[in-house]
ROLO-471091 format. One line per field, with one value per residue (C-alpha): residue number from 0; residue in one letter; x, y, z. Coordinates in pm, 1 decimal. Example, Ala and Ser with C-alpha at 12.3 -4.5 7.8 and 13.67 -1.06 7.14 Angstrom:
% residues 2
lumfi = [0 1]
drendren = [A S]
c1 = [1230.0 1367.0]
c2 = [-450.0 -106.0]
c3 = [780.0 714.0]
//
This chain:
% residues 277
lumfi = [0 1 2 3 4 5 6 7 8 9 10 11 12 13 14 15 16 17 18 19 20 21 22 23 24 25 26 27 28 29 30 31 32 33 34 35 36 37 38 39 40 41 42 43 44 45 46 47 48 49 50 51 52 53 54 55 56 57 58 59 60 61 62 63 64 65 66 67 68 69 70 71 72 73 74 75 76 77 78 79 80 81 82 83 84 85 86 87 88 89 90 91 92 93 94 95 96 97 98 99 100 101 102 103 104 105 106 107 108 109 110 111 112 113 114 115 116 117 118 119 120 121 122 123 124 125 126 127 128 129 130 131 132 133 134 135 136 137 138 139 140 141 142 143 144 145 146 147 148 149 150 151 152 153 154 155 156 157 158 159 160 161 162 163 164 165 166 167 168 169 170 171 172 173 174 175 176 177 178 179 180 181 182 183 184 185 186 187 188 189 190 191 192 193 194 195 196 197 198 199 200 201 202 203 204 205 206 207 208 209 210 211 212 213 214 215 216 217 218 219 220 221 222 223 224 225 226 227 228 229 230 231 232 233 234 235 236 237 238 239 240 241 242 243 244 245 246 247 248 249 250 251 252 253 254 255 256 257 258 259 260 261 262 263 264 265 266 267 268 269 270 271 272 273 274 275 276]
drendren = [M V D D P D E T H T I D P S L C A D C G F P L A G A P R L T T R R H Q I F D P P P P P R P Y V I E Y R I V T R V C P C C A A T A E G L T P V P L A G R L V W G P R M L A R A V W L V C A R R L P I R R A A A V L T V M V G A T V S A G W A G G V R A R A A R L L E N T F L P H V R T L I A A A P V A H A D E T T A R A D G A L R Y V H V A A T D Y L T A M H T G D R T A E A I D A G G I W P A F T G V L M R D G Y N G Y T H L T R A L H A W C G A H Y P D V A V M R T L G R L T L V A G R A T W C R V G I F R G F R G K R G A G R G A G S G R G W S T A A W S C P L P A V]
c1 = [-2194.2 -2458.3 -2832.7 -2902.0 -2658.3 -2652.5 -2711.1 -2837.9 -2827.4 -3021.9 -2842.0 -3120.2 -3037.6 -3268.7 -3179.4 -3058.2 -2692.1 -2741.1 -3029.2 -3126.1 -3479.7 -3624.2 -3620.3 -3882.9 -4122.4 -3888.0 -3864.0 -3604.0 -3357.5 -3129.3 -3018.0 -2652.8 -2520.5 -2198.0 -2116.4 -1846.4 -1716.6 -1562.4 -1528.8 -1742.6 -1578.9 -1457.3 -1760.3 -1791.6 -1649.9 -1932.8 -1931.9 -2063.7 -2100.2 -2105.4 -2238.9 -2132.2 -2348.4 -2222.3 -2472.9 -2439.4 -2573.9 -2844.4 -2754.1 -2391.4 -2292.6 -2063.6 -2047.8 -2103.0 -2024.8 -2211.0 -1980.3 -1933.2 -1960.0 -1618.2 -1299.8 -1234.6 -875.0 -945.3 -1214.8 -1145.8 -1057.6 -1029.6 -1281.9 -1179.5 -1276.7 -1006.2 -742.9 -806.2 -737.8 -437.3 -284.9 -354.3 -171.6 140.2 164.0 10.6 113.2 439.3 383.5 604.7 415.6 367.6 278.6 23.6 -130.3 -177.7 -335.6 -557.9 -672.3 -758.9 -929.1 -1169.4 -1192.4 -1058.6 -696.8 -491.5 -152.6 157.1 220.7 -122.7 -47.8 303.2 136.7 -101.8 162.9 204.0 -170.3 -235.1 28.2 -118.8 -477.7 -311.6 -105.0 -409.3 -691.1 -579.5 -255.6 -365.9 -624.8 -399.5 -148.7 -423.7 -510.5 -124.9 -97.9 -380.4 -271.5 -178.7 144.1 312.3 650.4 904.9 1224.0 1441.8 1633.7 1839.0 1690.7 1744.4 1503.7 1533.0 1867.3 2010.5 2078.2 1785.3 1618.0 1287.4 1089.8 836.0 548.3 341.8 61.4 -74.3 -285.4 -159.2 172.7 290.3 626.2 809.7 1188.9 1443.0 1761.0 1795.2 1756.8 1480.5 1317.2 1304.1 1145.4 892.8 820.8 600.3 338.5 282.3 538.2 525.7 147.9 211.5 132.8 135.5 415.8 680.3 853.3 1189.4 1553.0 1804.9 1875.2 1916.3 1717.5 1380.8 1489.2 1319.9 965.0 913.4 532.8 557.3 644.2 971.3 1029.4 1296.5 1256.0 1408.7 1417.2 1587.0 1814.4 2157.9 2207.0 2513.8 2366.8 2095.8 2357.5 2530.8 2196.4 2098.9 2472.2 2403.6 2061.2 2314.0 2497.4 2173.3 2007.5 2312.3 2190.7 2392.4 2213.2 1881.8 2025.5 2217.8 1889.6 1708.7 1992.8 1977.0 1596.7 1576.4 1821.0 1702.5 1352.5 1494.6 1664.0 1352.5 1143.5 1400.3 1382.2 1010.0 971.3 1205.6 1003.8 675.8 514.3 390.8 640.2 787.0 896.2 990.0 837.7 1004.8 999.9 1116.4 1007.5 1285.3 1375.2 1351.3 1682.0]
c2 = [28075.6 27998.8 28015.6 28140.5 28409.4 28558.3 28908.2 29046.0 29390.3 29501.1 29773.6 29936.4 30248.1 30529.3 30768.0 30697.9 30751.7 30924.1 31145.4 31158.4 31031.7 30848.0 30468.7 30386.5 30135.7 30093.1 29740.8 29539.2 29380.6 29158.7 29110.1 29009.1 28845.4 28911.3 28741.8 28833.8 28558.7 28662.8 28493.1 28614.5 28785.8 28539.8 28427.5 28466.5 28165.9 27907.4 27899.2 27614.2 27677.7 27403.0 27531.0 27271.4 27267.1 27165.9 27035.2 26949.8 26602.6 26667.3 26314.8 26333.7 26708.2 26592.2 26775.7 26649.6 26806.1 26721.3 26526.2 26706.3 26507.8 26617.2 26658.8 27042.6 27121.8 27483.9 27763.6 27826.5 27583.6 27571.0 27294.9 27007.6 27227.1 27478.2 27208.0 27068.4 27399.3 27470.7 27110.5 27181.2 27505.1 27356.4 27007.5 26998.0 27350.6 27363.3 27702.7 27845.7 27851.0 28222.9 28256.0 27967.9 28140.6 28452.2 28281.4 28101.7 28431.4 28571.8 28236.1 28197.3 28558.3 28428.6 28527.3 28214.1 28225.3 28097.7 27859.0 27700.3 27669.0 27505.2 27235.5 27105.2 26896.1 26663.6 26649.1 26543.9 26294.0 26122.6 26118.6 25955.2 25711.9 25600.7 25586.8 25617.8 25424.5 25103.4 25072.2 25173.9 24898.3 24625.9 24739.3 24700.7 24378.5 24236.4 24385.3 24143.5 24345.2 24601.3 24765.7 24801.3 25021.3 25191.7 25514.0 25731.5 26060.3 26255.8 26192.6 26311.5 26476.7 26145.0 25955.2 25706.4 25485.7 25577.0 25255.9 25255.8 25021.6 25108.3 25030.5 25214.5 25408.0 25358.9 25464.5 25391.5 25502.3 25470.5 25525.5 25284.5 25120.1 24868.5 24539.6 24280.1 24387.5 24758.3 24624.5 24438.6 24735.9 24890.6 24599.4 24530.0 24269.3 23993.0 23937.2 24020.5 23708.2 23873.1 23975.3 24179.7 24420.4 24526.4 24570.2 24285.1 24399.2 24089.3 24249.5 24118.0 23750.7 23655.2 23743.9 23373.1 23436.0 23670.3 23606.5 23814.5 24010.9 24233.3 24565.4 24557.6 24944.0 24949.6 24678.3 24710.9 24500.8 24352.0 24225.3 24068.5 23885.9 23775.2 23637.4 23437.7 23317.1 23145.5 23006.1 22865.8 22677.1 22558.6 22441.3 22303.1 22430.9 22717.9 22749.1 22813.4 23079.3 23262.4 23276.9 23425.8 23690.1 23776.9 23802.8 23991.9 24269.6 24292.6 24349.6 24596.5 24803.5 24812.8 24937.8 25222.1 25308.3 25307.2 25523.9 25772.3 25775.2 25807.8 25490.4 25430.1 25136.4 25198.6 24865.0 24508.4 24209.9 23876.9 23538.5 23183.4 22892.7 22746.2 22413.6 22102.0 22021.8]
c3 = [20354.8 20601.0 20569.9 20933.3 21018.7 21366.5 21246.1 20924.3 20784.2 20442.7 20260.9 20052.2 19837.5 19908.0 19597.3 19247.0 19209.3 18878.1 18912.4 19266.4 19219.5 19547.6 19523.1 19771.6 19614.0 19304.1 19146.8 19330.8 19062.0 19272.1 19630.3 19663.7 19994.2 20200.4 20510.7 20758.7 20985.7 21305.5 21654.3 21915.3 22234.8 22497.0 22705.2 23068.8 23247.8 23339.5 23723.9 23943.1 24304.8 24571.7 24903.0 25154.0 25436.7 25803.5 26051.4 26418.1 26509.4 26779.8 26935.4 26990.6 26873.7 26605.8 26295.0 25932.5 25597.1 25272.7 25020.5 24680.3 24352.7 24239.6 24421.4 24531.8 24616.1 24718.8 24746.5 24368.8 24107.5 23747.3 23573.6 23324.7 23022.2 23132.1 23204.4 22858.0 22697.9 22881.1 22826.8 22441.4 22456.2 22668.3 22526.5 22191.1 22079.6 22272.3 22391.0 22663.6 23014.6 23042.8 22671.8 22700.1 23011.7 22800.0 22521.8 22761.3 22893.5 22548.6 22448.0 22754.6 22921.4 23249.8 23385.8 23500.2 23671.1 23508.8 23802.7 23740.1 23361.4 23449.3 23642.0 23389.7 23217.7 23513.7 23583.7 23218.2 23244.6 23566.5 23396.2 23079.0 23290.7 23495.9 23254.1 22885.0 22843.0 23015.9 22721.0 22460.6 22578.7 22575.0 22207.6 22107.0 22262.4 22089.0 21743.4 21482.3 21386.1 21571.4 21581.4 21857.0 21871.0 22128.8 22093.3 22326.5 22473.7 22795.4 23071.9 23440.2 23336.9 23243.3 22918.3 22877.2 22630.7 22482.5 22421.5 22155.7 22079.2 21778.0 21521.3 21247.3 21484.5 21843.6 21997.8 22360.1 22505.4 22829.0 22940.6 23092.1 23013.0 22715.8 22916.4 22874.6 23195.6 23057.2 22749.7 22935.6 23167.5 22898.9 22974.9 22611.1 22480.4 22732.1 22629.3 22276.9 22016.1 21672.4 21430.9 21624.7 21363.3 21502.5 21430.2 21499.7 21865.6 22082.5 22379.3 22221.5 22172.2 22520.7 22362.1 22244.3 22216.0 21924.1 21548.9 21503.2 21157.3 21098.8 20934.5 20563.9 20560.0 20906.5 20902.4 20723.4 20400.9 20535.7 20850.6 20637.9 20434.5 20736.1 20881.9 20543.9 20567.5 20891.4 20731.6 20485.0 20741.6 20914.4 20583.8 20440.1 20090.7 19973.4 19640.0 19798.3 20016.0 19734.1 19532.3 19845.1 19882.6 19505.3 19503.0 19821.0 19731.1 19385.5 19532.3 19773.0 19501.5 19271.7 19571.3 19628.2 19258.5 19273.0 19562.8 19407.2 19072.2 19253.9 19158.4 19511.1 19606.0 19953.7 20051.6 19919.1 20023.9 19945.8 20121.7 20050.4 20289.3 20479.4 20326.2 20549.7 20739.0]
//
């Protein structure tokens, strides 16, 4: 409950319900509060008018108009707050275009066309690409640990790959093929020097500035054994590698059992230093 309601009504009995005696001036026993929360009706849109004056130069007879502080594409345009609400309905809530336009009319008390609502997605994408995403890419490239992955999806009527770069709080995506050039096109990994958590796809091997780590939950056990087998050939110490395989899979199985029992274990971490060759 709030202490300063917008409207207050005091309901005071005038007559006794049992005997009908007037209660004016009778002692007050208690006052019980009830509050009804209800949204106000849609407000009238806030209208800003720019009156652009055209003047004629008395010297050369040329005409000059005043410059507006914001771009104006027409005589009547919707402002940034209206655009933000439309983007929220169409993109964040994923409403169909006509339904989003109808909901927006109820929300703000102004009627918008379905054509205008259908164009807000592209306008928002341009704003994100030009102002927001460059900052996100810079932050991910400076992160100590980041995740990379690629998966198939349809874009522009064709099957493409969606490339993902993510931390715990930031995500950047772009589409392309699966080549190293497409991976670098996101503008993050060429400058990344932290720990790159990924699967075993060879398309990331050209990123030599990063420290590569393979996701234990993502990568198949058989492939991990195959990789450790290669380390056996390099190190020349089969015993060391067998111990690593045993400890690693024992930890992985334990983590799986812990996650299923609700103990809070979600992953297994184990490492053995590479022996000197």
